[in-house]
TIVO-2410 file (N, C-alpha, C; in nm, 3 decimals):
# residues 193
REC num residu      c1      c2      c3 atome chaine
REC   1      M  -0.117  -2.248   0.180     N      A
REC   1      M  -0.027  -2.141   0.140    CA      A
REC   1      M   0.040  -2.178   0.009     C      A
REC   2      L   0.058  -2.077  -0.074     N      A
REC   2      L   0.118  -2.100  -0.204    CA      A
REC   2      L   0.268  -2.121  -0.194     C      A
REC   3      T   0.321  -2.198  -0.286     N      A
REC   3      T   0.465  -2.221  -0.292    CA      A
REC   3      T   0.532  -2.110  -0.374     C      A
REC   4      S   0.663  -2.105  -0.368     N      A
REC   4      S   0.739  -2.008  -0.447    CA      A
REC   4      S   0.707  -2.021  -0.596     C      A
REC   5      V   0.693  -2.144  -0.642     N      A
REC   5      V   0.662  -2.167  -0.784    CA      A
REC   5      V   0.527  -2.107  -0.819     C      A
REC   6      D   0.426  -2.130  -0.734     N      A
REC   6      D   0.293  -2.072  -0.757    CA      A
REC   6      D   0.299  -1.920  -0.761     C      A
REC   7      L   0.371  -1.862  -0.665     N      A
REC   7      L   0.379  -1.717  -0.655    CA      A
REC   7      L   0.450  -1.657  -0.776     C      A
REC   8      E   0.563  -1.716  -0.814     N      A
REC   8      E   0.637  -1.665  -0.930    CA      A
REC   8      E   0.557  -1.680  -1.058     C      A
REC   9      G   0.474  -1.783  -1.066     N      A
REC   9      G   0.389  -1.803  -1.182    CA      A
REC   9      G   0.280  -1.698  -1.195     C      A
REC  10      S   0.260  -1.619  -1.092     N      A
REC  10      S   0.156  -1.515  -1.092    CA      A
REC  10      S   0.211  -1.376  -1.124     C      A
REC  11      L   0.340  -1.367  -1.153     N      A
REC  11      L   0.400  -1.235  -1.176    CA      A
REC  11      L   0.335  -1.158  -1.291     C      A
REC  12      D   0.299  -1.226  -1.399     N      A
REC  12      D   0.237  -1.155  -1.511    CA      A
REC  12      D   0.105  -1.092  -1.469     C      A
REC  13      H   0.028  -1.162  -1.387     N      A
REC  13      H  -0.099  -1.107  -1.336    CA      A
REC  13      H  -0.072  -0.984  -1.249     C      A
REC  14      L   0.030  -0.990  -1.167     N      A
REC  14      L   0.064  -0.876  -1.080    CA      A
REC  14      L   0.113  -0.757  -1.162     C      A
REC  15      R   0.196  -0.785  -1.262     N      A
REC  15      R   0.249  -0.678  -1.348    CA      A
REC  15      R   0.142  -0.612  -1.434     C      A
REC  16      A   0.028  -0.679  -1.452     N      A
REC  16      A  -0.079  -0.627  -1.538    CA      A
REC  16      A  -0.170  -0.526  -1.466     C      A
REC  17      A  -0.138  -0.490  -1.343     N      A
REC  17      A  -0.219  -0.390  -1.272    CA      A
REC  17      A  -0.216  -0.258  -1.349     C      A
REC  18      P  -0.323  -0.180  -1.343     N      A
REC  18      P  -0.328  -0.052  -1.416    CA      A
REC  18      P  -0.212   0.040  -1.376     C      A
REC  19      V  -0.165   0.117  -1.473     N      A
REC  19      V  -0.052   0.207  -1.452    CA      A
REC  19      V  -0.097   0.345  -1.404     C      A
REC  20      D  -0.204   0.398  -1.459     N      A
REC  20      D  -0.246   0.535  -1.427    CA      A
REC  20      D  -0.381   0.546  -1.358     C      A
REC  21      N  -0.474   0.465  -1.394     N      A
REC  21      N  -0.609   0.475  -1.338    CA      A
REC  21      N  -0.645   0.345  -1.270     C      A
REC  22      G  -0.632   0.345  -1.138     N      A
REC  22      G  -0.660   0.225  -1.061    CA      A
REC  22      G  -0.787   0.239  -0.982     C      A
REC  23      T  -0.806   0.147  -0.889     N      A
REC  23      T  -0.926   0.145  -0.805    CA      A
REC  23      T  -0.886   0.114  -0.661     C      A
REC  24      L  -0.948   0.184  -0.567     N      A
REC  24      L  -0.931   0.153  -0.426    CA      A
REC  24      L  -1.024   0.036  -0.395     C      A
REC  25      E  -0.967  -0.080  -0.369     N      A
REC  25      E  -1.045  -0.202  -0.351    CA      A
REC  25      E  -1.082  -0.230  -0.206     C      A
REC  26      M  -0.998  -0.186  -0.112     N      A
REC  26      M  -1.027  -0.215   0.028    CA      A
REC  26      M  -0.957  -0.112   0.117     C      A
REC  27      I  -1.025  -0.073   0.225     N      A
REC  27      I  -0.972   0.018   0.325    CA      A
REC  27      I  -0.972  -0.058   0.457     C      A
REC  28      V  -0.857  -0.057   0.524     N      A
REC  28      V  -0.848  -0.129   0.651    CA      A
REC  28      V  -0.792  -0.036   0.759     C      A
REC  29      R  -0.865  -0.026   0.867     N      A
REC  29      R  -0.821   0.053   0.982    CA      A
REC  29      R  -0.770  -0.044   1.088     C      A
REC  30      R  -0.661  -0.002   1.155     N      A
REC  30      R  -0.603  -0.081   1.263    CA      A
REC  30      R  -0.620  -0.003   1.394     C      A
REC  31      P  -0.732  -0.022   1.464     N      A
REC  31      P  -0.757   0.057   1.585    CA      A
REC  31      P  -0.661   0.025   1.699     C      A
REC  32      A  -0.608  -0.096   1.702     N      A
REC  32      A  -0.511  -0.139   1.803    CA      A
REC  32      A  -0.426  -0.250   1.743     C      A
REC  33      I  -0.315  -0.280   1.807     N      A
REC  33      I  -0.225  -0.385   1.757    CA      A
REC  33      I  -0.302  -0.516   1.744     C      A
REC  34      G  -0.292  -0.575   1.624     N      A
REC  34      G  -0.357  -0.703   1.596    CA      A
REC  34      G  -0.503  -0.693   1.557     C      A
REC  35      E  -0.562  -0.573   1.565     N      A
REC  35      E  -0.703  -0.556   1.528    CA      A
REC  35      E  -0.714  -0.495   1.389     C      A
REC  36      R  -0.818  -0.538   1.314     N      A
REC  36      R  -0.842  -0.487   1.179    CA      A
REC  36      R  -0.991  -0.460   1.161     C      A
REC  37      E  -1.022  -0.350   1.097     N      A
REC  37      E  -1.160  -0.316   1.061    CA      A
REC  37      E  -1.163  -0.284   0.913     C      A
REC  38      I  -1.239  -0.360   0.835     N      A
REC  38      I  -1.254  -0.332   0.692    CA      A
REC  38      I  -1.365  -0.229   0.679     C      A
REC  39      L  -1.334  -0.117   0.614     N      A
REC  39      L  -1.426  -0.004   0.603    CA      A
REC  39      L  -1.477   0.012   0.461     C      A
REC  40      D  -1.598   0.064   0.449     N      A
REC  40      D  -1.650   0.106   0.318    CA      A
REC  40      D  -1.600   0.244   0.285     C      A
REC  41      E  -1.573   0.324   0.390     N      A
REC  41      E  -1.534   0.464   0.374    CA      A
REC  41      E  -1.437   0.501   0.485     C      A
REC  42      G  -1.339   0.582   0.454     N      A
REC  42      G  -1.243   0.629   0.553    CA      A
REC  42      G  -1.209   0.774   0.530     C      A
REC  43      T  -1.165   0.839   0.636     N      A
REC  43      T  -1.122   0.979   0.627    CA      A
REC  43      T  -0.971   0.983   0.642     C      A
REC  44      L  -0.905   1.049   0.546     N      A
REC  44      L  -0.761   1.066   0.551    CA      A
REC  44      L  -0.732   1.207   0.604     C      A
REC  45      D  -0.646   1.215   0.704     N      A
REC  45      D  -0.619   1.339   0.776    CA      A
REC  45      D  -0.469   1.368   0.775     C      A
REC  46      L  -0.433   1.495   0.767     N      A
REC  46      L  -0.292   1.533   0.763    CA      A
REC  46      L  -0.216   1.490   0.888     C      A
REC  47      A  -0.277   1.497   1.004     N      A
REC  47      A  -0.209   1.470   1.130    CA      A
REC  47      A  -0.208   1.323   1.170     C      A
REC  48      V  -0.316   1.251   1.140     N      A
REC  48      V  -0.327   1.114   1.191    CA      A
REC  48      V  -0.333   1.007   1.082     C      A
REC  49      G  -0.327   1.046   0.956     N      A
REC  49      G  -0.339   0.947   0.848    CA      A
REC  49      G  -0.483   0.903   0.835     C      A
REC  50      L  -0.508   0.774   0.839     N      A
REC  50      L  -0.645   0.722   0.834    CA      A
REC  50      L  -0.706   0.739   0.973     C      A
REC  51      V  -0.813   0.818   0.981     N      A
REC  51      V  -0.876   0.847   1.110    CA      A
REC  51      V  -0.920   0.716   1.176     C      A
REC  52      G  -0.881   0.699   1.302     N      A
REC  52      G  -0.915   0.579   1.378    CA      A
REC  52      G  -0.809   0.471   1.373     C      A
REC  53      D  -0.706   0.491   1.288     N      A
REC  53      D  -0.596   0.395   1.278    CA      A
REC  53      D  -0.493   0.427   1.387     C      A
REC  54      N  -0.414   0.328   1.425     N      A
REC  54      N  -0.319   0.348   1.533    CA      A
REC  54      N  -0.180   0.394   1.489     C      A
REC  55      W  -0.162   0.436   1.364     N      A
REC  55      W  -0.030   0.478   1.315    CA      A
REC  55      W   0.033   0.582   1.408     C      A
REC  56      K  -0.042   0.682   1.446     N      A
REC  56      K   0.011   0.794   1.525    CA      A
REC  56      K   0.065   0.747   1.660     C      A
REC  57      D   0.014   0.636   1.711     N      A
REC  57      D   0.055   0.585   1.843    CA      A
REC  57      D   0.175   0.492   1.839     C      A
REC  58      K   0.223   0.460   1.718     N      A
REC  58      K   0.333   0.364   1.705    CA      A
REC  58      K   0.468   0.437   1.701     C      A
REC  59      P   0.555   0.409   1.796     N      A
REC  59      P   0.689   0.469   1.789    CA      A
REC  59      P   0.767   0.410   1.672     C      A
REC  60      S   0.864   0.487   1.622     N      A
REC  60      S   0.945   0.441   1.510    CA      A
REC  60      S   1.092   0.470   1.538     C      A
REC  61      S   1.174   0.367   1.528     N      A
REC  61      S   1.318   0.386   1.548    CA      A
REC  61      S   1.381   0.460   1.430     C      A
REC  62      S   1.307   0.472   1.319     N      A
REC  62      S   1.363   0.539   1.201    CA      A
REC  62      S   1.324   0.686   1.191     C      A
REC  63      S   1.249   0.738   1.288     N      A
REC  63      S   1.218   0.881   1.287    CA      A
REC  63      S   1.312   0.953   1.382     C      A
REC  64      A   1.336   1.080   1.354     N      A
REC  64      A   1.433   1.158   1.433    CA      A
REC  64      A   1.395   1.167   1.580     C      A
REC  65      D   1.266   1.174   1.611     N      A
REC  65      D   1.223   1.192   1.750    CA      A
REC  65      D   1.169   1.064   1.814     C      A
REC  66      G   1.172   0.951   1.740     N      A
REC  66      G   1.124   0.825   1.794    CA      A
REC  66      G   0.973   0.808   1.787     C      A
REC  67      K   0.905   0.910   1.742     N      A
REC  67      K   0.759   0.902   1.729    CA      A
REC  67      K   0.722   0.843   1.594     C      A
REC  68      A   0.593   0.832   1.567     N      A
REC  68      A   0.546   0.777   1.439    CA      A
REC  68      A   0.615   0.849   1.323     C      A
REC  69      H   0.665   0.771   1.228     N      A
REC  69      H   0.739   0.828   1.115    CA      A
REC  69      H   0.642   0.896   1.018     C      A
REC  70      P   0.661   1.025   0.989     N      A
REC  70      P   0.566   1.097   0.903    CA      A
REC  70      P   0.559   1.044   0.760     C      A
REC  71      D   0.666   0.979   0.713     N      A
REC  71      D   0.665   0.925   0.578    CA      A
REC  71      D   0.614   0.781   0.573     C      A
REC  72      K   0.566   0.731   0.688     N      A
REC  72      K   0.508   0.598   0.695    CA      A
REC  72      K   0.365   0.605   0.750     C      A
REC  73      Q   0.299   0.717   0.721     N      A
REC  73      Q   0.165   0.744   0.772    CA      A
REC  73      Q   0.062   0.643   0.721     C      A
REC  74      L   0.075   0.607   0.594     N      A
REC  74      L  -0.013   0.510   0.530    CA      A
REC  74      L   0.070   0.404   0.462     C      A
REC  75      T   0.014   0.286   0.447     N      A
REC  75      T   0.075   0.186   0.361    CA      A
REC  75      T  -0.027   0.144   0.257     C      A
REC  76      V   0.024   0.132   0.136     N      A
REC  76      V  -0.058   0.099   0.020    CA      A
REC  76      V  -0.009  -0.036  -0.032     C      A
REC  77      M  -0.101  -0.128  -0.057     N      A
REC  77      M  -0.061  -0.260  -0.108    CA      A
REC  77      M  -0.138  -0.293  -0.236     C      A
REC  78      N  -0.069  -0.357  -0.327     N      A
REC  78      N  -0.132  -0.405  -0.450    CA      A
REC  78      N  -0.231  -0.515  -0.411     C      A
REC  79      V  -0.358  -0.493  -0.438     N      A
REC  79      V  -0.462  -0.589  -0.397    CA      A
REC  79      V  -0.443  -0.724  -0.466     C      A
REC  80      R  -0.385  -0.725  -0.584     N      A
REC  80      R  -0.362  -0.852  -0.653    CA      A
REC  80      R  -0.265  -0.940  -0.574     C      A
REC  81      C  -0.161  -0.879  -0.519     N      A
REC  81      C  -0.066  -0.955  -0.438    CA      A
REC  81      C  -0.129  -0.997  -0.306     C      A
REC  82      A  -0.204  -0.907  -0.244     N      A
REC  82      A  -0.271  -0.941  -0.118    CA      A
REC  82      A  -0.366  -1.058  -0.137     C      A
REC  83      A  -0.443  -1.055  -0.245     N      A
REC  83      A  -0.538  -1.164  -0.273    CA      A
REC  83      A  -0.464  -1.294  -0.302     C      A
REC  84      L  -0.350  -1.284  -0.368     N      A
REC  84      L  -0.271  -1.402  -0.400    CA      A
REC  84      L  -0.222  -1.472  -0.273     C      A
REC  85      V  -0.160  -1.396  -0.183     N      A
REC  85      V  -0.104  -1.459  -0.063    CA      A
REC  85      V  -0.211  -1.497   0.039     C      A
REC  86      A  -0.327  -1.429   0.034     N      A
REC  86      A  -0.434  -1.456   0.131    CA      A
REC  86      A  -0.543  -1.546   0.075     C      A
REC  87      G  -0.529  -1.589  -0.048     N      A
REC  87      G  -0.630  -1.678  -0.107    CA      A
REC  87      G  -0.764  -1.609  -0.129     C      A
REC  88      D  -0.762  -1.483  -0.168     N      A
REC  88      D  -0.884  -1.405  -0.196    CA      A
REC  88      D  -0.976  -1.387  -0.075     C      A
REC  89      D  -0.928  -1.415   0.044     N      A
REC  89      D  -1.005  -1.399   0.167    CA      A
REC  89      D  -0.981  -1.258   0.221     C      A
REC  90      R  -1.083  -1.172   0.215     N      A
REC  90      R  -1.067  -1.032   0.254    CA      A
REC  90      R  -1.020  -1.016   0.400     C      A
REC  91      D  -1.071  -1.099   0.489     N      A
REC  91      D  -1.027  -1.090   0.628    CA      A
REC  91      D  -0.879  -1.125   0.642     C      A
REC  92      R  -0.835  -1.227   0.567     N      A
REC  92      R  -0.692  -1.261   0.568    CA      A
REC  92      R  -0.609  -1.154   0.501     C      A
REC  93      M  -0.661  -1.096   0.392     N      A
REC  93      M  -0.589  -0.987   0.326    CA      A
REC  93      M  -0.563  -0.874   0.424     C      A
REC  94      A  -0.662  -0.840   0.503     N      A
REC  94      A  -0.651  -0.730   0.600    CA      A
REC  94      A  -0.540  -0.756   0.702     C      A
REC  95      Q  -0.507  -0.883   0.724     N      A
REC  95      Q  -0.403  -0.917   0.820    CA      A
REC  95      Q  -0.264  -0.874   0.774     C      A
REC  96      A  -0.249  -0.839   0.647     N      A
REC  96      A  -0.120  -0.789   0.599    CA      A
REC  96      A  -0.083  -0.660   0.673     C      A
REC  97      G  -0.184  -0.587   0.721     N      A
REC  97      G  -0.157  -0.470   0.803    CA      A
REC  97      G  -0.150  -0.339   0.728     C      A
REC  98      D  -0.186  -0.339   0.601     N      A
REC  98      D  -0.187  -0.215   0.523    CA      A
REC  98      D  -0.323  -0.149   0.533     C      A
REC  99      Q  -0.329  -0.020   0.499     N      A
REC  99      Q  -0.457   0.051   0.508    CA      A
REC  99      Q  -0.530   0.061   0.374     C      A
REC 100      L  -0.457   0.083   0.267     N      A
REC 100      L  -0.520   0.102   0.136    CA      A
REC 100      L  -0.476  -0.008   0.041     C      A
REC 101      Y  -0.572  -0.088  -0.006     N      A
REC 101      Y  -0.545  -0.198  -0.099    CA      A
REC 101      Y  -0.596  -0.153  -0.236     C      A
REC 102      V  -0.505  -0.145  -0.332     N      A
REC 102      V  -0.537  -0.083  -0.459    CA      A
REC 102      V  -0.510  -0.176  -0.576     C      A
REC 103      D  -0.592  -0.162  -0.680     N      A
REC 103      D  -0.562  -0.228  -0.806    CA      A
REC 103      D  -0.491  -0.123  -0.890     C      A
REC 104      L  -0.359  -0.117  -0.873     N      A
REC 104      L  -0.274  -0.017  -0.936    CA      A
REC 104      L  -0.130  -0.066  -0.928     C      A
REC 105      D  -0.052  -0.039  -1.031     N      A
REC 105      D   0.091  -0.071  -1.029    CA      A
REC 105      D   0.159   0.027  -0.934     C      A
REC 106      I   0.198  -0.022  -0.816     N      A
REC 106      I   0.263   0.066  -0.718    CA      A
REC 106      I   0.415   0.049  -0.720     C      A
REC 107      G   0.467  -0.018  -0.823     N      A
REC 107      G   0.611  -0.041  -0.835    CA      A
REC 107      G   0.689   0.090  -0.837     C      A
REC 108      I   0.816   0.081  -0.799     N      A
REC 108      I   0.903   0.198  -0.790    CA      A
REC 108      I   0.913   0.270  -0.924     C      A
REC 109      A   0.923   0.197  -1.034     N      A
REC 109      A   0.937   0.259  -1.165    CA      A
REC 109      A   0.811   0.338  -1.202     C      A
REC 110      N   0.694   0.289  -1.161     N      A
REC 110      N   0.569   0.356  -1.195    CA      A
REC 110      N   0.535   0.469  -1.099     C      A
REC 111      L   0.559   0.449  -0.970     N      A
REC 111      L   0.523   0.549  -0.869    CA      A
REC 111      L   0.642   0.580  -0.779     C      A
REC 112      P   0.742   0.650  -0.833     N      A
REC 112      P   0.857   0.684  -0.748    CA      A
REC 112      P   0.814   0.777  -0.635     C      A
REC 113      A   0.898   0.786  -0.533     N      A
REC 113      A   0.870   0.875  -0.421    CA      A
REC 113      A   0.840   1.015  -0.475     C      A
REC 114      G   0.737   1.077  -0.419     N      A
REC 114      G   0.694   1.210  -0.464    CA      A
REC 114      G   0.573   1.205  -0.555     C      A
REC 115      T   0.544   1.089  -0.613     N      A
REC 115      T   0.426   1.075  -0.698    CA      A
REC 115      T   0.302   1.087  -0.613     C      A
REC 116      R   0.204   1.160  -0.661     N      A
REC 116      R   0.079   1.179  -0.587    CA      A
REC 116      R  -0.035   1.102  -0.652     C      A
REC 117      L  -0.124   1.053  -0.564     N      A
REC 117      L  -0.241   0.979  -0.608    CA      A
REC 117      L  -0.365   1.049  -0.556     C      A
REC 118      A  -0.458   1.080  -0.646     N      A
REC 118      A  -0.588   1.136  -0.607    CA      A
REC 118      A  -0.683   1.020  -0.589     C      A
REC 119      I  -0.739   1.011  -0.467     N      A
REC 119      I  -0.834   0.904  -0.433    CA      A
REC 119      I  -0.952   0.970  -0.363     C      A
REC 120      G  -1.072   0.955  -0.416     N      A
REC 120      G  -1.186   1.024  -0.357    CA      A
REC 120      G  -1.159   1.173  -0.353     C      A
REC 121      T  -1.176   1.235  -0.236     N      A
REC 121      T  -1.147   1.379  -0.224    CA      A
REC 121      T  -1.009   1.404  -0.164     C      A
REC 122      A  -0.931   1.298  -0.144     N      A
REC 122      A  -0.798   1.309  -0.082    CA      A
REC 122      A  -0.688   1.293  -0.186     C      A
REC 123      V  -0.569   1.338  -0.147     N      A
REC 123      V  -0.449   1.315  -0.226    CA      A
REC 123      V  -0.342   1.263  -0.131     C      A
REC 124      I  -0.276   1.154  -0.172     N      A
REC 124      I  -0.165   1.100  -0.095    CA      A
REC 124      I  -0.040   1.107  -0.180     C      A
REC 125      E   0.076   1.099  -0.114     N      A
REC 125      E   0.204   1.105  -0.183    CA      A
REC 125      E   0.288   0.985  -0.145     C      A
REC 126      M   0.343   0.918  -0.245     N      A
REC 126      M   0.433   0.805  -0.221    CA      A
REC 126      M   0.560   0.860  -0.156     C      A
REC 127      T   0.614   0.788  -0.057     N      A
REC 127      T   0.732   0.835   0.014    CA      A
REC 127      T   0.849   0.739  -0.005     C      A
REC 128      E   0.965   0.782   0.036     N      A
REC 128      E   1.090   0.710   0.011    CA      A
REC 128      E   1.109   0.583   0.092     C      A
REC 129      P   1.078   0.580   0.222     N      A
REC 129      P   1.113   0.459   0.299    CA      A
REC 129      P   1.050   0.332   0.242     C      A
REC 130      A   1.131   0.228   0.236     N      A
REC 130      A   1.081   0.100   0.186    CA      A
REC 130      A   0.987   0.037   0.289     C      A
REC 131      H   0.886  -0.033   0.239     N      A
REC 131      H   0.794  -0.109   0.324    CA      A
REC 131      H   0.828  -0.255   0.299     C      A
REC 132      T   0.886  -0.320   0.398     N      A
REC 132      T   0.935  -0.455   0.377    CA      A
REC 132      T   0.855  -0.556   0.460     C      A
REC 133      G   0.863  -0.679   0.422     N      A
REC 133      G   0.796  -0.785   0.495    CA      A
REC 133      G   0.863  -0.810   0.630     C      A
REC 134      C   0.789  -0.866   0.722     N      A
REC 134      C   0.842  -0.893   0.855    CA      A
REC 134      C   0.800  -1.033   0.898     C      A
REC 135      Q   0.837  -1.068   1.021     N      A
REC 135      Q   0.803  -1.201   1.071    CA      A
REC 135      Q   0.652  -1.219   1.087     C      A
REC 136      K   0.579  -1.111   1.113     N      A
REC 136      K   0.432  -1.121   1.120    CA      A
REC 136      K   0.376  -1.161   0.984     C      A
REC 137      F   0.429  -1.101   0.878     N      A
REC 137      F   0.385  -1.135   0.741    CA      A
REC 137      F   0.416  -1.282   0.714     C      A
REC 138      R   0.534  -1.326   0.755     N      A
REC 138      R   0.572  -1.467   0.736    CA      A
REC 138      R   0.476  -1.560   0.811     C      A
REC 139      A   0.445  -1.525   0.936     N      A
REC 139      A   0.356  -1.610   1.017    CA      A
REC 139      A   0.216  -1.618   0.956     C      A
REC 140      R   0.171  -1.510   0.895     N      A
REC 140      R   0.035  -1.506   0.840    CA      A
REC 140      R   0.025  -1.568   0.701     C      A
REC 141      F   0.131  -1.553   0.620     N      A
REC 141      F   0.121  -1.594   0.480    CA      A
REC 141      F   0.225  -1.696   0.436     C      A
REC 142      G   0.321  -1.727   0.522     N      A
REC 142      G   0.420  -1.830   0.492    CA      A
REC 142      G   0.555  -1.775   0.449     C      A
REC 143      A   0.657  -1.860   0.466     N      A
REC 143      A   0.794  -1.822   0.433    CA      A
REC 143      A   0.811  -1.795   0.284     C      A
REC 144      D   0.742  -1.875   0.199     N      A
REC 144      D   0.754  -1.854   0.054    CA      A
REC 144      D   0.697  -1.717   0.015     C      A
REC 145      A   0.588  -1.676   0.076     N      A
REC 145      A   0.529  -1.546   0.046    CA      A
REC 145      A   0.624  -1.433   0.087     C      A
REC 146      L   0.687  -1.447   0.204     N      A
REC 146      L   0.782  -1.344   0.248    CA      A
REC 146      L   0.901  -1.338   0.154     C      A
REC 147      R   0.957  -1.453   0.115     N      A
REC 147      R   1.069  -1.453   0.019    CA      A
REC 147      R   1.027  -1.389  -0.114     C      A
REC 148      F   0.906  -1.418  -0.157     N      A
REC 148      F   0.855  -1.364  -0.284    CA      A
REC 148      F   0.849  -1.212  -0.281     C      A
REC 149      V   0.789  -1.155  -0.177     N      A
REC 149      V   0.777  -1.008  -0.172    CA      A
REC 149      V   0.911  -0.940  -0.146     C      A
REC 150      Q   1.008  -1.014  -0.088     N      A
REC 150      Q   1.140  -0.957  -0.062    CA      A
REC 150      Q   1.241  -0.987  -0.173     C      A
REC 151      S   1.199  -1.058  -0.277     N      A
REC 151      S   1.288  -1.086  -0.389    CA      A
REC 151      S   1.317  -0.955  -0.463     C      A
REC 152      P   1.422  -0.952  -0.546     N      A
REC 152      P   1.450  -0.829  -0.622    CA      A
REC 152      P   1.328  -0.783  -0.703     C      A
REC 153      E   1.259  -0.875  -0.769     N      A
REC 153      E   1.139  -0.839  -0.846    CA      A
REC 153      E   1.028  -0.791  -0.753     C      A
REC 154      G   1.011  -0.859  -0.640     N      A
REC 154      G   0.909  -0.820  -0.543    CA      A
REC 154      G   0.933  -0.681  -0.488     C      A
REC 155      K   1.059  -0.649  -0.461     N      A
REC 155      K   1.093  -0.515  -0.410    CA      A
REC 155      K   1.070  -0.409  -0.518     C      A
REC 156      A   1.108  -0.439  -0.642     N      A
REC 156      A   1.089  -0.342  -0.751    CA      A
REC 156      A   0.941  -0.313  -0.774     C      A
REC 157      L   0.858  -0.417  -0.760     N      A
REC 157      L   0.714  -0.400  -0.779    CA      A
REC 157      L   0.643  -0.355  -0.650     C      A
REC 158      R   0.720  -0.347  -0.541     N      A
REC 158      R   0.666  -0.314  -0.408    CA      A
REC 158      R   0.551  -0.409  -0.372     C      A
REC 159      L   0.573  -0.537  -0.390     N      A
REC 159      L   0.467  -0.633  -0.364    CA      A
REC 159      L   0.430  -0.640  -0.216     C      A
REC 160      R   0.520  -0.603  -0.128     N      A
REC 160      R   0.485  -0.599   0.014    CA      A
REC 160      R   0.410  -0.470   0.047     C      A
REC 161      G   0.415  -0.374  -0.043     N      A
REC 161      G   0.345  -0.249  -0.021    CA      A
REC 161      G   0.440  -0.132  -0.030     C      A
REC 162      A   0.383  -0.014  -0.014     N      A
REC 162      A   0.460   0.110  -0.023    CA      A
REC 162      A   0.410   0.206   0.084     C      A
REC 163      N   0.502   0.289   0.132     N      A
REC 163      N   0.466   0.392   0.229    CA      A
REC 163      N   0.418   0.518   0.158     C      A
REC 164      A   0.331   0.589   0.226     N      A
REC 164      A   0.275   0.713   0.171    CA      A
REC 164      A   0.233   0.805   0.286     C      A
REC 165      R   0.203   0.928   0.250     N      A
REC 165      R   0.153   1.024   0.348    CA      A
REC 165      R   0.040   1.104   0.286     C      A
REC 166      V  -0.046   1.159   0.369     N      A
REC 166      V  -0.158   1.240   0.323    CA      A
REC 166      V  -0.107   1.381   0.292     C      A
REC 167      V  -0.141   1.434   0.174     N      A
REC 167      V  -0.106   1.573   0.141    CA      A
REC 167      V  -0.230   1.660   0.127     C      A
REC 168      T  -0.343   1.601   0.096     N      A
REC 168      T  -0.472   1.672   0.093    CA      A
REC 168      T  -0.572   1.584   0.166     C      A
REC 169      P  -0.624   1.632   0.279     N      A
REC 169      P  -0.719   1.548   0.353    CA      A
REC 169      P  -0.848   1.530   0.274     C      A
REC 170      G  -0.919   1.422   0.305     N      A
REC 170      G  -1.046   1.398   0.238    CA      A
REC 170      G  -1.101   1.261   0.270     C      A
REC 171      V  -1.209   1.227   0.202     N      A
REC 171      V  -1.278   1.100   0.224    CA      A
REC 171      V  -1.249   1.007   0.106     C      A
REC 172      V  -1.220   0.881   0.141     N      A
REC 172      V  -1.198   0.778   0.039    CA      A
REC 172      V  -1.300   0.668   0.062     C      A
REC 173      R  -1.344   0.608  -0.047     N      A
REC 173      R  -1.444   0.502  -0.039    CA      A
REC 173      R  -1.400   0.382  -0.121     C      A
REC 174      Q  -1.437   0.265  -0.074     N      A
REC 174      Q  -1.411   0.143  -0.150    CA      A
REC 174      Q  -1.473   0.162  -0.289     C      A
REC 175      G  -1.397   0.132  -0.392     N      A
REC 175      G  -1.444   0.147  -0.529    CA      A
REC 175      G  -1.404   0.279  -0.593     C      A
REC 176      D  -1.347   0.373  -0.514     N      A
REC 176      D  -1.305   0.501  -0.571    CA      A
REC 176      D  -1.199   0.479  -0.678     C      A
REC 177      R  -1.205   0.562  -0.781     N      A
REC 177      R  -1.103   0.564  -0.886    CA      A
REC 177      R  -0.978   0.630  -0.829     C      A
REC 178      I  -0.862   0.580  -0.869     N      A
REC 178      I  -0.734   0.639  -0.831    CA      A
REC 178      I  -0.672   0.699  -0.955     C      A
REC 179      S  -0.638   0.826  -0.949     N      A
REC 179      S  -0.570   0.893  -1.060    CA      A
REC 179      S  -0.426   0.923  -1.017     C      A
REC 180      V  -0.331   0.883  -1.099     N      A
REC 180      V  -0.191   0.913  -1.074    CA      A
REC 180      V  -0.166   1.053  -1.126     C      A
REC 181      L  -0.118   1.140  -1.037     N      A
REC 181      L  -0.089   1.279  -1.072    CA      A
REC 181      L   0.060   1.287  -1.102     C      A
REC 182      R   0.092   1.297  -1.228     N      A
REC 182      R   0.232   1.296  -1.270    CA      A
REC 182      R   0.281   1.438  -1.296     C      A
REC 183      S   0.407   1.458  -1.268     N      A
REC 183      S   0.471   1.588  -1.290    CA      A
REC 183      S   0.498   1.605  -1.440     C      A
REC 184      D   0.493   1.729  -1.485     N      A
REC 184      D   0.530   1.758  -1.623    CA      A
REC 184      D   0.676   1.802  -1.632     C      A
REC 185      A   0.753   1.777  -1.527     N      A
REC 185      A   0.893   1.816  -1.524    CA      A
REC 185      A   0.970   1.743  -1.632     C      A
REC 186      P   1.080   1.804  -1.682     N      A
REC 186      P   1.160   1.737  -1.783    CA      A
REC 186      P   1.208   1.601  -1.733     C      A
REC 187      G   1.197   1.502  -1.818     N      A
REC 187      G   1.242   1.369  -1.783    CA      A
REC 187      G   1.135   1.283  -1.716     C      A
REC 188      S   1.023   1.343  -1.681     N      A
REC 188      S   0.918   1.264  -1.619    CA      A
REC 188      S   0.812   1.229  -1.723     C      A
REC 189      R   0.726   1.134  -1.689     N      A
REC 189      R   0.620   1.098  -1.782    CA      A
REC 189      R   0.516   1.209  -1.782     C      A
REC 190      A   0.445   1.220  -1.891     N      A
REC 190      A   0.340   1.321  -1.902    CA      A
REC 190      A   0.233   1.294  -1.799     C      A
REC 191      A   0.158   1.396  -1.766     N      A
REC 191      A   0.051   1.381  -1.667    CA      A
REC 191      A  -0.041   1.270  -1.707     C      A
REC 192      G  -0.071   1.181  -1.612     N      A
REC 192      G  -0.160   1.068  -1.638    CA      A
REC 192      G  -0.304   1.112  -1.631     C      A
REC 193      G  -0.393   1.035  -1.695     N      A
REC 193      G  -0.533   1.075  -1.689    CA      A
REC 193      G  -0.624   0.966  -1.726     C      A
***
């Protein structure tokens, strides 16, 4: 496992992720607690998120009705950070528990809540709830990795990942291009392309 010094020394590499046009590097389905399936292709659905994933079956203390939180339907992680903490081992990367691993700057400044991403034939939307590290992340990747993703810089870059929801159902495939769909509203950045 990498030390805090090693992790902090990799910040420039993490910050260099594409801003507008990224790539879907890995899709992971969680059919049951503790299980992971790395997919070449996945279907994103309005009601269940990633088809075959257990998100819909997980209760949430942060949702009004105690059921699966609609704004936590999907989690997106920067693949550069996942590879860093997992040592480039795809099976270990999948243990982070996220569904979509992307080579894209998913930081708050680049993709604030409401920003939409076109991936394959689907569109997802970044949501407000923070996705933070937990004791499972610590057990899998070490205390230094958890401190790193929970640091102020780690939180700003969303190194532990970001929550999202499906807004247009469709099929996503490993290697798909990701286009950031930006609003042309006053004060926002021009549409990315």
